[in-house]
N, C-alpha and C positions, 0 to 999 in steps of 0.2 A: 761836232763837225764845225769847221770854220765858216764864219758868216759869208765870206765871198764865194764859197763853194755851195752853200746851202741853196741859194736862190739863183743858180747859174742859168736856169731855164727861163727866167723872167727877163724880158727885154727892158732896158732902161735908157734914159737919156744921158747926155754927156756928164751930168752931175750925179749919176747913179740913182736917180729917182725912177721907180718903175712907172711905165706907161699905164698899167692897170694893176689891180691887186685882186687877190682872191677873197671871196666873201666867206662867212661861216659855212655856207652850203657847199663850198668848194668851187663855185663858178667864178669866172673872171668878172670883175666889176669895173665899169668905166667910171672913173672918179670925176671925169669932166662932164658927164651927162647931167644936165640940170633937171629940175622938176618938170619943165615943159617937155623936154625930150623924153623923159621917162613916161610921162602921161601919154604922149603920142605913141610911143612904142607899145605901151600897154593896150591902147585902142587898136593898134595894128593887129594884135592877136584877137581881141574881143570883137572888133568890127565885123569880120567875116562870119563869126558864129552868130551874132545878132542878125546879120543880113540873111543868113540861111534860114533862121526861124521865121523872119518876116516874109521872105520869098516863098518858103515852103508852105506857110500858113495861108498866104493870099493867093498864090497861083498853083501850088502843088509842084512846081519845078524849082528846086532850091540850089542845085549844084553849080550853075555858072555864075550866080550872083556873088557868093563869097569869094570866088576867084577874082572877079572884077573888082570887088572892094579891096582885097589884099593888094592887087596890082596897082590900083589907083593910089592907095595910101603909100605904097612903097615909092612909086614914081614921083609923087608930089614932094617927098622930103628926103629922098635917098642921098642927095648931095649936101644936105645940111650937116650931117655928122656920120662917122663910121658906125656909131651906135644905132642910129635910125636906119642906116643902110642894111646893117646886119639883121636887125629885127624884122625889117620889111621883107628881106630875102627869105628869112626863115618862115615867116607867115605865108608867103607866096609859095614856097616849096611844099609846105604842109598842105595847102589847099590843092595844089596839083597832085600831090601824092594821094590825098583822099579820093580825088576823082579817078585816078589810076586804079586804086584798090577797088573802088566801086565798079569800074568797067571790067576788071578782072573777075569780080564776082558774077557779073552779068554773063560774061563768056563761059564761066564754069557752071552757071545755072542750067544751061541748055543740056549738056551731056549728063548732068547729075540730077535731072528731073526737078530742078529748082530747089534742091536741098540747101544749096549755098546761100539762098535768100535768108536762111535762119541767122546767118552771120551779119546781115545788114544792120541790125540794131547796134552791133559792136562798133561799126564805123561811126555811128552817131555818138556813142559813148567816147570813143577815141577822139573825135573832134571836140567834144565839150571839155574833156579832161585835158587834152593838149592845149586848147586855147586858154584855159584857166592857168595851167602851169606856165605857159609862155607869158601871160599877162602879169603874173606875180613876179616872175624873174625880171621882166622889163621894169616894173614899178620899183624894184630894189636896185635897178641899175646894173643888173647882171646880164651877161651874154647868155644866150639860150640856144640849145639844139633840140628839136623835136625828136623823140624816139621813133623808129620805124619810118623815117622820111628819106626819100631820095633827094639828091641835090640836082635840081633842074636849072635853077638860076644861081650863077656863081658870082 
């Protein structure tokens, strides 16, 4: 295949240099994201999870705190770079989706005689695994999309 046809889907500047490149994992990498941006993006994913454990352990009410942490972290640095804006939006969308899934389980618990509460630990596992996956991708400089997440903030 000819080189100019092979990478036709990659956007490039006027000199033919791609704006972003793919990593070995297949995700798009922001080559302009420095170590500070990568670290902040990583904490954008880990911060809400840590906040949930602290809030749930101290007050027993954990769900609004991670949402607030993700929202504040995104708002504070969203204009610094597209990389931070994207990771902040993804973390915020993930937190909103987790709350929506939990509320759906509560609504389904009443007609099913609380059988759906057995799925509640799966939300915690989903939150932990998702936060770790997002933080690893952010630390590598990769853009990331959470699985099973609705896009609330665009």
